[in-house]
C-alpha positions in Angstrom: 189.2 123.4 17.0 190.3 124.8 20.4 192.7 122.6 22.4 191.3 123.6 25.7 188.3 121.3 26.6 186.3 124.2 27.9 186.8 126.2 24.7 186.1 123.4 22.5 182.8 122.5 24.3 181.8 126.1 23.8 182.8 126.1 20.1 180.6 122.8 19.6 177.6 124.4 21.5 177.9 127.4 19.1 178.1 125.0 16.1 175.2 123.2 17.3 173.3 126.4 17.4 174.1 127.2 14.0 173.1 123.8 12.9 169.8 124.2 14.6 169.2 127.6 13.1 169.0 125.9 9.6 167.3 122.7 10.7 164.6 124.6 12.8 163.7 122.3 15.7 160.5 124.2 16.2 159.3 123.5 12.8 160.3 119.9 13.1 158.2 119.5 16.3 155.2 121.1 14.5 155.5 118.7 11.5 155.8 115.8 13.8 152.8 116.8 15.9 151.0 117.0 12.6 152.1 113.7 11.4 151.4 111.9 14.8 147.7 113.3 14.4 147.6 111.7 11.0 149.0 108.6 12.0 146.1 108.1 14.7 143.6 108.5 12.0 142.3 105.0 11.1 141.5 105.9 7.6 145.2 106.6 6.9 145.9 102.9 7.0 143.7 102.3 4.1 146.6 103.3 1.9 149.5 101.2 3.3 152.0 102.9 1.2 151.0 106.4 2.3 150.7 105.3 6.0 154.3 103.9 5.8 155.6 107.2 4.1 154.0 109.1 7.1 155.4 106.8 9.8 158.9 106.9 8.2 158.9 110.5 8.4 157.5 110.6 11.9 160.2 108.4 13.0 162.8 110.3 11.3 161.6 113.7 13.0 161.4 112.2 16.2 164.8 110.8 16.0 166.5 113.9 14.8 164.8 115.9 17.7 165.9 113.1 20.2 169.4 113.5 18.7 169.5 117.4 19.1 168.2 117.1 22.7 170.7 114.4 23.6 173.7 116.4 22.1 172.9 119.3 24.2 172.5 117.1 27.3 175.8 115.4 26.6 177.7 118.6 26.0 176.5 119.9 29.3 177.4 116.6 31.2 180.8 116.7 29.6 181.4 120.3 30.8 180.5 119.1 34.3 182.7 116.2 34.1 185.8 118.3 33.1 185.1 120.6 36.1 184.8 117.5 38.5 188.0 116.2 37.1 189.7 119.3 37.7 188.5 120.2 41.1 189.1 116.5 42.4 192.5 116.0 40.2 190.7 113.1 38.8 192.8 111.8 35.9 190.2 108.7 35.0 187.3 111.1 35.0 189.1 113.5 32.8 190.1 110.7 30.3 186.4 109.7 30.1 185.6 113.2 29.6 188.1 113.5 26.6 186.6 110.3 25.0 183.2 111.8 25.2 184.4 115.1 23.8 185.8 113.4 20.8 182.6 111.5 20.1 180.6 114.5 20.4 182.9 116.4 18.1 182.3 113.7 15.6 178.7 113.8 15.8 178.3 117.6 15.6 180.4 117.5 12.6 178.1 114.8 11.2 175.0 117.0 11.9 176.6 120.0 10.4 177.3 118.1 7.1 173.3 117.9 7.0 173.1 121.6 6.6 175.0 121.3 3.4 172.3 119.1 1.8 170.2 121.7 0.2 170.0 120.5 -3.4 166.7 120.2 -5.2 166.4 116.4 -4.4 168.8 116.0 -1.4 165.9 115.5 1.1 164.6 112.4 -0.9 165.1 108.7 -0.2 167.8 107.1 -2.4 167.5 104.5 -5.1 170.8 102.6 -5.8 171.6 100.4 -8.8 174.9 98.6 -8.9 176.2 97.0 -12.2 179.2 94.8 -12.7 182.0 96.1 -15.0 185.1 94.7 -16.3 186.6 91.9 -14.4 184.5 88.8 -14.9 183.6 86.8 -11.9 185.6 89.0 -9.7 183.5 92.1 -10.8 180.3 90.0 -10.0 181.7 89.4 -6.5 182.7 92.9 -6.2 179.2 94.0 -7.0 177.9 91.9 -4.4 180.4 93.3 -1.9 179.5 96.8 -2.7 175.8 96.0 -2.2 176.6 94.7 1.3 178.6 97.8 2.0 175.7 100.0 1.6 173.1 97.8 3.2 175.4 97.5 6.2 175.8 101.2 6.2 172.1 101.7 6.2 171.7 99.1 8.8 174.2 100.9 11.1 172.2 104.0 10.8 169.0 102.4 11.3 167.6 103.2 7.8 165.0 100.8 6.3 166.1 99.2 2.9 164.2 97.3 0.2 166.0 95.3 -2.6 163.9 95.5 -5.7 165.8 93.5 -8.1 169.1 91.2 -8.3 170.4 89.6 -11.4 172.7 86.8 -10.3 175.9 85.9 -12.1 176.8 82.3 -13.6 179.9 81.7 -11.5 179.5 84.0 -8.5 178.3 87.3 -7.2 175.6 89.4 -9.1 175.5 91.2 -12.3 173.2 93.8 -11.1 171.1 95.0 -8.3 168.8 97.7 -7.5 167.6 98.7 -3.9 166.1 101.6 -2.0 167.2 103.4 1.2 164.1 104.6 2.7 165.3 107.5 4.9 165.1 111.3 4.5 168.3 112.8 2.9 169.5 109.4 1.9 169.9 110.6 -1.7 171.7 114.0 -0.6 173.8 112.0 1.6 174.7 109.2 -1.0 174.7 110.9 -4.2 178.7 111.3 -4.1 178.9 107.6 -4.4 177.6 107.8 -8.0 180.4 106.5 -10.2 183.1 103.7 -10.9 184.5 101.8 -7.8 187.7 99.9 -8.6 188.8 96.9 -6.7 192.2 95.4 -6.7 192.8 92.1 -4.8 194.0 88.5 -5.1 191.3 86.7 -7.2 189.1 84.1 -5.5 188.5 82.7 -9.0 191.9 82.4 -10.3 193.6 78.9 -9.6 197.1 80.6 -9.7 196.1 83.1 -7.2 197.0 86.2 -9.2 195.9 89.9 -8.5 192.9 90.9 -10.3 191.4 94.4 -10.9 187.7 94.7 -11.2 185.1 97.4 -11.6 181.4 98.1 -10.6 179.4 101.1 -11.4 177.3 102.6 -8.7 174.2 104.8 -9.8 172.5 106.8 -7.0 169.0 108.3 -7.8 166.3 110.4 -5.9 163.1 108.4 -5.4 160.3 110.0 -7.4 157.4 111.8 -5.7 153.9 112.6 -7.0 155.1 116.2 -7.5 157.7 115.1 -10.1 155.0 114.5 -12.9 157.1 112.1 -15.0 154.6 110.9 -17.7 155.6 108.1 -19.6 153.1 107.1 -22.6 152.1 103.5 -22.9 153.5 103.3 -26.5 156.9 104.2 -25.3 157.3 101.1 -22.9 157.6 97.4 -23.7 156.4 95.4 -20.6 157.7 91.8 -20.4 157.0 89.4 -17.4 159.1 86.3 -16.4 159.8 83.9 -13.7 162.0 85.4 -10.8 165.4 83.6 -10.6 167.8 83.2 -7.7 167.2 82.8 -4.1 163.6 83.4 -3.0 160.5 81.9 -1.5 158.6 79.2 -3.4 155.8 81.6 -4.5 158.4 84.0 -5.9 160.2 81.4 -8.0 157.2 79.5 -9.4 155.1 82.3 -11.0 155.6 84.6 -13.8 155.6 87.5 -11.4 158.8 89.4 -12.2 158.4 92.5 -14.4 160.8 94.1 -16.9 160.1 97.3 -18.5 161.9 98.8 -21.3 161.7 102.6 -22.2 162.0 102.6 -25.9 163.0 106.2 -26.6 166.0 105.9 -24.2 166.7 102.2 -24.2 166.5 102.2 -20.3 165.6 98.8 -18.9 164.5 98.3 -15.2 163.2 95.2 -13.5 161.5 94.1 -10.2 161.0 90.6 -8.8 160.9 91.1 -5.1 157.1 90.9 -4.6 155.0 87.8 -5.3 152.3 90.1 -7.2 153.2 91.1 -10.8 151.0 94.2 -10.3 153.3 95.3 -7.2 156.4 94.5 -9.3 155.1 96.6 -12.1 154.4 99.4 -9.8 158.0 99.3 -8.4 159.6 98.9 -11.7 157.6 102.0 -12.9 158.8 104.0 -9.9 162.5 103.0 -10.5 162.0 104.1 -14.3 160.6 107.3 -13.2 163.6 107.8 -11.1 166.0 107.1 -13.8 164.3 109.4 -16.3 164.0 112.1 -13.5 167.8 111.9 -13.1 168.5 111.8 -16.8 166.4 115.1 -16.9 168.4 116.7 -14.2 171.7 115.5 -15.9 170.6 117.1 -19.2 169.9 120.3 -17.5 173.3 120.3 -15.5 175.1 119.5 -18.9 173.4 122.7 -20.6 174.6 124.6 -17.5 178.1 123.3 -17.8 178.1 124.3 -21.5 177.2 127.8 -20.6 179.8 127.8 -17.8 182.3 126.6 -20.5 183.8 123.8 -18.3 183.2 121.2 -21.2 180.6 119.4 -19.4 183.0 117.4 -17.1 181.4 114.6 -15.4 182.0 113.6 -11.6 180.4 110.4 -12.1 183.4 108.6 -13.4 185.8 106.4 -11.4 185.7 107.7 -7.8 187.4 105.3 -5.6 190.1 102.6 -5.4 189.9 99.8 -3.1 193.3 98.0 -2.8 193.5 94.9 -0.8 196.9 93.5 -2.3 199.6 94.0 -2.1 198.7 96.7 0.5 195.7 97.8 2.2 194.4 101.0 1.2 191.0 102.6 0.2 191.3 106.2 -1.4 188.7 108.5 -3.0 190.5 110.0 -6.2 188.3 113.3 -5.9 188.7 114.2 -2.2 191.9 112.5 -1.6 190.6 110.9 1.7 191.9 107.5 2.4 192.0 104.9 5.1 194.2 101.8 5.8 191.2 100.2 7.8 189.8 98.1 4.7 188.0 95.8 7.0 185.7 98.5 8.4 184.9 100.0 5.1 184.0 96.6 3.6 181.6 96.2 6.6 179.9 99.6 5.9 181.9 102.1 7.7 181.9 104.8 5.0 180.6 107.8 6.7 184.0 109.6 6.5 184.1 109.0 2.9 180.6 110.3 2.6 181.5 113.5 4.7 184.3 114.3 2.4 182.2 113.9 -0.7 179.6 116.1 0.4 182.1 118.9 1.3 183.8 118.4 -2.2 180.4 118.4 -4.0 179.6 121.7 -2.3 183.1 123.4 -3.4 182.5 122.0 -7.0 179.0 123.7 -7.1 177.3 120.2 -7.5 
């Protein structure tokens, strides 16, 4: 990037123009107006799920349009601040303008990343499953920590989330969890998180305070839509109902409302226990199963392409990141090489730099 502030502002404006050429704000405004008309129709609210989908999409479009307008305004204001600082020899104003320019650079870079999300399912909401691997109680505790990282990340961005299922471990933490991040492009943004996450730290569950290595597997799937047509014959499923376990309201824990579905041909098992109604839990579990089958179908197609390319079917969904909290503080992605010593921020959901590096890396790998 140019070192001269005026040149850098011009470059950022040019980058923003290229981004808008891809995002097409005019089309976004047209879609938002159409959705606004739909949301004003009382009959839409007869289908609560569809109504929520419409309002989420409208909120996203309004937010993105406001973000673009704000970036234009802030770039213009920052240019004026630099002119004022130069004419008045005002160093405090210059420093304030430099800070704003750095913030704008980061935001425009993040927006530019969005233009790389053009995969078949990238625009979808995300369904995330996390399962404890080797490491006993530490792995279960780490699985719970990973869930917090993603939920905090979503919270920081204002994205709605819904936890569908949690299986609690006996000693501490959780054995597995499934939750949704209900925001457009959540799948495309997070799909690089798919893989094994390795944690190294002093064990809270070892009375000798020894260092422990534990693992958790993150699975990121696109949420299915009606156009996906994943038909599952009844005779290929076993459906079990059971009483919900773990923290929850009285109604949740005292009735056999939780649902577990086993897909017999593949052995896939999904469950949902977050709703009071068995019917609602079954519908959610079916949606999760369809997402898993959709992803399996995509992986099979990718494997065939890899075979044709002659790359031996290498998978990027293996160990992807090391989180070392002892004897030093460092978190490093083994694919992109991006790393940071600010482990506290990452554990609190500040993972955007890792995500941006992943998206660029996936693009270079043709994934």
